[in-house]
C-alpha positions, -999 to +999 in steps of 0.1 A: +000+000+000+014+034-010+009+061+016+009+098+005+002+130+024-033+143+028-055+144-002-083+168-011-103+187+016-136+179+000-156+159+024-135+167+055-133+155+082-140+119+069-144+102+103-164+073+088-138+065+062-111+063+090-135+042+111-138+017+083-100+016+075-083-013+092-051-007+070-031+024+074+003+041+072+021+023+099+001-009+102-014-033+077-042-042+102-052-041+138-033-073+147+000-056+135-009-026+157-014-049+187+019-067+180+038-034+180+021-026+215+033-060+228+068-052+216+066-018+234+056-036+266+087-059+263+110-029+254+100-005+281+113-014+315+089-005+344+085-017+380+056-007+403+055-018+440+029-009+466+047+006+496+039+020+531+030+056+532+063+064+550+081+055+519+064+080+497+091+106+488+079+143+491+044+132+502+032+137+537+001+138+559-005+175+565-005+186+601-040+197+612-060+181+584-045+147+578-046+154+540-020+136+519-002+163+501+029+169+480+056+191+494+055+214+463+019+222+468+012+210+432+000+178+416-030+168+438-040+162+474-061+135+490-086+151+513-120+145+527-155+149+512-190+152+528-220+152+507-258+148+506-282+145+478-319+137+473-314+125+437-325+099+426-328+088+463-314+103+495-277+095+502-252+108+527-215+104+516-182+106+536-151+096+518-115+105+507-114+123+473-086+135+450-085+173+446-065+180+414-076+216+405-055+220+375-069+211+340-049+185+322-045+181+284-054+150+265-043+157+230-044+135+199-026+147+168-042+138+134-029+137+099-042+123+066-025+098+046-040+088+012-069+111+023-076+090+054-074+104+089-048+088+111-043+095+148-009+096+166-010+074+197+017+065+222+026+033+238+028+047+274+034+032+308+011+042+336+017+026+370-019+017+375-025+001+341-032-036+338-003-045+316+014-012+325+018+000+288-013+009+269-022+032+239-024+067+251-030+101+234-002+119+217-001+142+247-014+131+282-002+156+307-014+176+337-002+213+339+023+203+366+037+177+341+040+200+311+053+229+331+079+204+344+073+209+381+086+173+386+119+183+371+117+160+342+118+164+304+092+183+284+063+161+269+068+154+233+046+171+207+034+197+233+037+225+208+008+212+186-016+217+215-005+250+230+001+269+198-029+271+173-005+279+144+005+243+142-027+229+130-065+228+127-086+220+157-111+191+151-122+187+187-117+208+218-137+202+249-135+203+287-147+170+300-151+156+336-133+126+351-147+100+376-169+119+400-167+091+425-130+098+431-122+133+418-134+166+432-145+186+400-117+173+380-117+182+342-094+176+313-091+194+280-099+168+253-084+181+220-077+167+185-055+188+162-051+180+125-017+189+110-002+188+075+033+191+090+060+163+087+060+149+123+092+130+134+081+099+152+096+087+184+099+049+186+069+047+210+045+067+188+026+054+157-002+067+134-034+046+135-067+049+117-098+052+138-108+017+126-076+002+140-081+020+173-117+008+176-107-028+166-081-027+195-108-016+218-123-051+216-091-063+234-088-060+272-065-033+286-051-021+253-064+014+248-062+036+279-090+056+294-076+090+282-075+078+246-111+064+250-124+099+262-108+117+233-119+092+207-155+093+221-157+129+209-154+117+172-188+109+156-188+078+134-201+100+105-204+137+100-231+139+074-255+119+052-234+126+022-204+111+039-225+080+049-237+076+013-200+079+000-191+050+022-221+029+011-245+034+040-281+043+030-302+067+049-330+041+056-347+032+088-344-002+105-310-011+089-302-049+089-269-049+107-259-033+140-231-013+123-255+002+098-278+010+128-249+028+145-244+050+114-281+058+110-285+065+147-254+089+146-272+109+118-305+109+138-299+141+158-333+155+151-353+123+144-352+103+175-381+094+198-376+129+212-360+161+200-326+174+211-344+203+229-365+178+248-334+159+259-318+191+272-349+203+288-353+169+307-317+171+320-320+208+329-352+202+349-336+174+368-305+196+376-327+225+387-348+203+411-322+180+427-308+191+460-270+182+460-245+195+485-208+185+485-182+201+507-145+193+510-132+188+544-100+175+563-093+139+556-091+134+594-127+147+598-145+120+578-163+091+596-163+055+586-126+054+573-094+046+590-057+048+582-030+022+586+007+024+577-001+011+541-037+022+532-066+043+540-098+021+539-134+021+547-143+004+579-163-023+562-135-029+536-157-020+506-155+005+478-118+016+476-086+022+494-058+048+491-024+031+488+012+043+481+031+032+450+068+034+441+075+035+403+105+031+381+104+035+344+129+042+315+102+055+293+088+085+312+099+121+317+110+112+352+126+078+357+116+072+394+089+086+417+063+077+444+027+087+447-007+078+464-032+059+442-068+050+445-073+011+445-110+001+441-117-031+458-137-047+431-142-043+393-170-020+379-196-023+352-205+004+326-231-007+302-255+007+275-288-009+268-300-001+233-331-008+212-348+001+179-376+026+183-394+033+150-365+016+133-339+039+148-313+026+173-316+044+207-295+043+238-309+043+273-291+069+295-295+079+331-292+112+348-266+103+374-255+123+404-219+121+416-208+145+443-174+150+427-186+159+392-183+195+380-220+198+371-231+174+399-254+156+376-243+142+341-257+116+318-243+081+325-246+047+308-277+026+315-258+006+341-229+021+361-220-001+390-191-002+414-198-023+445-198-002+476-201+031+459-226+055+475-253+050+449-251+012+451-265+009+486-277-023+502-311-025+484-322-036+450-296-040+423-292-011+397-319-010+370-310-034+341-279-048+358-291-084+356-299-081+318-265-067+310-246-092+331-266-124+325-276-116+289-312-124+296-334-113+266-306-092+250-280-095+222-244-086+231-229-060+208-197-053+227-179-065+258-144-057+269-125-052+302-109-018+303-084-002+327-094+032+342-069+060+343-036+045+353-019+077+366-043+078+397-060+044+399-042+012+406-056-016+385-091-003+385-110-024+358-144-016+344-163-041+321-175-021+291-207-036+277-233-027+250-264-049+246-294-046+223-329-055+235-344-082+213-380-068+219-382-036+199-411-021+218-401+006+242-401-006+279-410+014+310-380+031+325-375+051+358-380+089+356-342+096+357-337+075+325-344+084+289-339+072+253-316+091+230-300+084+196-262+082+191-263+115+172-278+132+203-252+116+224-225+130+200-241+164+203-242+163+241-205+153+242-196+185+222-212+206+249-187+192+276-197+181+312-229+164+299-218+129+295-197+113+322-164+095+316-180+060+320-205+068+292-179+082+270-156+052+276-182+028+264-193+049+234-156+050+223-158+012+218-184+013+191-173+011+155-178-001+120-152-023+104-143-037+070-118-064+062 
């Protein structure tokens, strides 16, 4: 295959063509890309060990609050959080939480080869990743990282994301992270297209969207930060683009992949209008009573500290642990830090169905005390045992269907690592199922049906879809051989 620089601008941006392309500039197929990642895992030397808090260099428990802080005053702190809410049911929360006020940058560089969009990903080690090395964005850095507070080297390709003269912005959004563990944490999700000749480091390669999405079928391969950026890319931008790739604009398509494309185009033709979706969410946000206040770590009840962890008295939910890290592939070769370690794996699942021939996704308006807007749209099922919303009562709505497969057709299932810079081996099962019965079923008042096009629109607004929802949506794609 001969690869040339970008072709005509007609039909830009061409996301669907990239999503269908399993052959690209650097790899003949997704298997070759996966083999390269395995080679990077063997090549990069990395060791991670859980250590007592006393062995954390430059980290200490602050006198007077008990907060776990860095001596520079930067990076992040582990403090306490107290919160109450009446939505969707009354809860009272006390827990540790990560306060990382600075906005990080998750940047993916794009370039066209033979007219097909490619995306520059990095084989990057994060201490909490399962398998350590996963595919990360071109740039994945907090402000403390890229301003070199740690004393290490400057992140590669930073200039493309801090200077607009270097390219054309395709995506630029502020998005939330896990509201169960972060206090109002947001990252800038940005994709920049360039025509420049980009020298490649050995740990960076160009991949089509189709190659990335094919690798999302594999466990612990594409990291969370890449998933959240990729989620901002719609499968198709217009009806003309769909037709050019052989997808007709008909209702009730025969395959799930065709249904995804048709649903992406259905921004204004779903079971409800975009205005109705926004009004429904706005009404819920306006009526819900939610109060979350940060406090001293020493002031929260129901948690205790040992020399190696901070844990809930009943042993559920998560712990805070210390980690010592060594790597020959990072800006700093050796460091220590606190990490969040969930006790069990989580589940994030979308239930879908055809309504009037159009594929719809069931979303929930979900309250999380740490989220910037307090209430965002989450997947149909978002479950982490021991989390405040789980409680001791009935299981979450539709949990049995997505885990047991009763009356549904599985469309996607993969185990994914959450962000490995702050979480230690936190795994979430990402699931998409389709209900075999196409008649709409009754749903609780904090749930509603939307099209994929409406979800893509909400993602563009920022702080409307939570990270769990975006992670699952990133896994959906169309593929050709």
